N, C-alpha and C positions, 0 to 999 in steps of 0.2 A: 162356234159360231156365234156371231152378234146378230140379233133375234130383236125385229122391230115389226109395226102394225104392218098389215099387207096392202096399206097404200101409203102415200107421201102425203105430207101437208106441210106448208110453211108452219114456223115455230109462233106466228102471229096467228094463223089461224087454228093452231092445236089450244092455245090462251082462247080465243075467243069460244070455241066448242067446249071449253072445261069451264068456262065462266057462265054461259048458257045452262050447260046440265047442272049447274050448283045454283042458278037461281041468282047470279051476281049480274052485275051491269059491267058490259066488256067496255062500253063507251069512250074511256081513259085509256085503252090500249094505244100506244102508237106503234108504227109501222119505222122501223130502222134500218140501216143496213149492216148487214155483218161485215163487209169488206171495208177496207182501209186501214183496220186496226192491226195491233201489232202481233197479235195470233190469228191466225188462220182459222175461220169459224164456219161452219155448212149454213146454208140459207134454208133448209129444209129438212125436217124430218121424216126417215124413210130410210129404208137399206134394200136390196133386193132380195128376198128371204126363198125365191122360187126353189133352190136346191135345198134349204133347211125343209120346206114344205114335204118336199118330194123325199128327202131322208126321213124323215117323218109320219111321213102317210097321213098329212092331217093339214089344214088351212091354217095360218095364223090369223088371229081378229084382227077386224079393222080397226083404224085409228078412233071411231065412235064407240064402239065395242070396249076399248081397250079404256077410253075413259069413261064408261060405264063400270068396270070396275073398280076402276081408281077411286071413284065416289062411292059405289056400294061398298068396298071393303076400309074405308079410314077409319080409324079408331074414333071414339067417340069422345 
């Protein structure tokens, strides 16, 4: 199974949330289309994880919880 956060966010919103949590300014981030390039790309970060949650008998973390774990567990 591929697992993701329990919710779906755009790639831009993910970066904005991460920058905010790290105390960084996200005003320089720009929105751009992933469509029209040579390689097909998804425009959001998210998977339907309901089946995995049922099998694992647990809820997967939200995007904000994933970001919190990334920031708290980064190497010094």
